[in-house]
C-alpha positions as CSV (number, residue, x, y, z in Angstrom):
1,M,22.6,14.4,3.2
2,T,21.3,16.3,0.3
3,P,17.9,15.4,-1.2
4,L,19.6,14.2,-4.4
5,R,21.8,11.8,-2.4
6,S,18.8,10.6,-0.5
7,G,17.0,9.8,-3.8
8,L,20.1,8.1,-5.3
9,L,20.4,6.0,-2.1
10,A,16.8,5.1,-2.3
11,A,17.2,4.0,-5.9
12,V,20.3,1.9,-5.3
13,M,18.9,0.3,-2.1
14,T,15.6,-0.6,-3.9
15,L,17.5,-2.1,-6.7
16,I,19.8,-4.2,-4.5
17,I,17.0,-5.4,-2.2
18,D,14.8,-6.2,-5.2
19,Q,17.4,-8.2,-7.1
20,A,18.7,-10.0,-4.0
21,S,15.1,-11.1,-3.1
22,K,14.5,-12.4,-6.6
23,A,17.9,-14.2,-6.8
24,W,17.3,-15.8,-3.4
25,L,13.8,-17.0,-4.3
26,L,14.9,-18.3,-7.7
27,Y,18.3,-19.9,-6.9
28,V,18.4,-20.6,-3.2
29,F,14.8,-21.2,-2.1
30,D,14.1,-22.7,-5.6
31,I,10.5,-21.3,-5.7
32,A,10.1,-22.7,-9.2
33,H,10.1,-26.3,-7.9
34,R,8.1,-25.6,-4.7
35,G,4.9,-24.3,-6.2
36,T,2.8,-22.1,-3.9
37,V,4.3,-21.7,-0.5
38,R,1.8,-20.6,2.2
39,V,3.5,-18.1,4.5
40,T,0.4,-16.8,6.4
41,P,-3.3,-17.4,6.0
42,F,-3.4,-14.3,3.7
43,F,0.0,-14.3,2.0
44,D,1.7,-16.8,-0.3
45,L,5.0,-17.0,-2.2
46,V,4.3,-18.1,-5.8
47,L,6.4,-17.7,-8.9
48,A,4.8,-15.8,-11.7
49,W,6.6,-14.6,-14.9
50,N,5.1,-11.3,-15.9
51,I,5.7,-10.5,-19.6
52,G,3.5,-7.5,-19.5
53,I,3.7,-4.3,-17.5
54,S,2.3,-3.4,-14.1
55,F,-0.4,-5.7,-12.8
56,G,0.1,-8.0,-15.8
57,L,-1.4,-5.5,-18.3
58,F,-0.5,-5.9,-22.0
59,Q,0.8,-9.4,-21.8
60,N,2.7,-10.1,-25.0
61,D,5.9,-12.1,-25.3
62,S,6.9,-11.1,-28.9
63,Q,10.4,-9.6,-29.3
64,A,8.9,-6.4,-30.7
65,A,6.6,-5.9,-27.6
66,Q,9.5,-6.7,-25.2
67,F,11.7,-4.2,-27.0
68,T,9.0,-1.5,-26.9
69,L,8.4,-2.1,-23.2
70,M,12.1,-1.8,-22.5
71,A,12.5,1.4,-24.6
72,V,9.6,3.0,-22.8
73,K,11.1,1.9,-19.4
74,V,14.5,3.5,-20.4
75,L,12.8,6.7,-21.4
76,A,10.8,6.8,-18.2
77,V,13.9,6.2,-16.0
78,I,15.7,9.1,-17.8
79,A,12.7,11.4,-17.4
80,L,12.4,10.4,-13.7
81,G,16.1,11.0,-13.2
82,I,15.9,14.5,-14.6
83,W,12.9,15.2,-12.4
84,M,14.8,13.8,-9.3
85,M,17.8,16.1,-10.0
86,R,15.5,19.1,-10.1
87,S,13.4,18.1,-7.2
88,Q,13.4,20.5,-4.2
89,T,12.1,18.2,-1.4
90,R,13.5,15.2,0.2
91,M,10.1,13.4,0.1
92,A,9.8,13.8,-3.7
93,T,13.4,12.9,-4.3
94,V,13.3,9.7,-2.3
95,A,9.9,8.8,-3.8
96,L,11.4,9.2,-7.3
97,G,14.4,7.1,-6.2
98,L,12.1,4.3,-5.2
99,I,10.3,4.5,-8.5
100,I,13.6,4.5,-10.5
101,G,15.1,1.7,-8.4
102,G,12.0,-0.4,-8.9
103,A,11.8,0.3,-12.7
104,V,15.5,-0.6,-13.1
105,G,15.0,-3.8,-11.1
106,N,12.1,-4.9,-13.2
107,G,14.1,-3.9,-16.3
108,I,17.0,-6.1,-15.3
109,D,14.5,-9.0,-14.9
110,R,13.2,-8.4,-18.4
111,L,16.7,-8.4,-19.9
112,A,17.9,-11.5,-17.9
113,H,14.7,-13.6,-18.0
114,G,12.5,-12.1,-20.8
115,A,9.9,-11.4,-18.1
116,V,9.6,-9.8,-14.6
117,V,9.9,-12.2,-11.6
118,D,6.8,-11.7,-9.4
119,F,6.3,-13.7,-6.3
120,A,4.2,-12.1,-3.6
121,L,0.5,-12.9,-3.4
122,F,-1.9,-11.5,-0.9
123,H,-5.4,-13.1,-0.8
124,L,-8.5,-13.1,1.4
125,Q,-10.9,-16.0,2.0
126,I,-14.4,-14.9,2.7
127,G,-17.0,-17.7,2.9
128,G,-16.3,-20.1,0.1
129,N,-14.6,-17.4,-2.1
130,T,-11.0,-16.5,-2.4
131,Y,-10.0,-13.0,-3.5
132,N,-6.5,-12.6,-4.8
133,W,-4.5,-9.5,-5.3
134,Y,-2.0,-9.3,-8.2
135,V,1.2,-11.2,-7.8
136,F,4.0,-8.6,-7.4
137,N,7.6,-8.2,-6.3
138,L,9.5,-5.7,-4.1
139,A,10.3,-3.4,-7.1
140,D,6.5,-3.1,-7.7
141,A,6.0,-2.3,-4.0
142,A,8.7,0.4,-4.2
143,I,7.1,1.9,-7.2
144,V,3.7,2.1,-5.5
145,A,5.3,3.6,-2.4
146,G,7.1,6.1,-4.6
147,V,3.9,7.2,-6.3
148,I,2.2,7.5,-2.9
149,G,5.2,9.6,-1.7
150,L,4.9,11.9,-4.7
151,L,1.1,12.3,-4.2
152,Y,1.7,13.1,-0.5
153,D,4.4,15.6,-1.3
154,S,2.3,17.2,-4.0
155,F,-0.7,17.8,-1.6
156,V,1.2,18.5,1.7
157,G,4.8,19.6,0.8
158,V,6.2,22.4,-1.1
159,P,6.3,22.2,-4.9
160,A,8.5,19.3,-6.0
161,V,10.1,21.2,-8.9
162,K,11.3,24.8,-8.7
163,V,9.7,26.8,-11.4
164,P,12.1,29.4,-12.9
């Protein structure tokens, strides 16, 4: 399998798994009516509608802000797609596929729901204090894994883009 096919497969699989998990949680598991569901002592399922960008930054539900976020996302996916087509390593190509698939998955949420569906919450109880991580979804996890893959490839692998 060529690196480009690997990247495209990573993007498509990320998108499918992300959207399937969100659909199941919303429409089958009905997380909206269950509230917080404790899965382990350090992990809960909880519905959060993210109208901002990564980690809930820039929360704004105006139509202009949502349009701007969507336009930036489309431009980013196009730029990442061009980078993926030019990539010379399987690691970088798959990493870019993970980022693209995650970005498209969250973009679909924004179009369908006006916000991104987040549901995974890791937390830690130390003494009487609870420390929460951001609520996120599988698309977010794929984006983070993709960025880690790109960083790894840039430090350990050959250059990700062939310079003419």
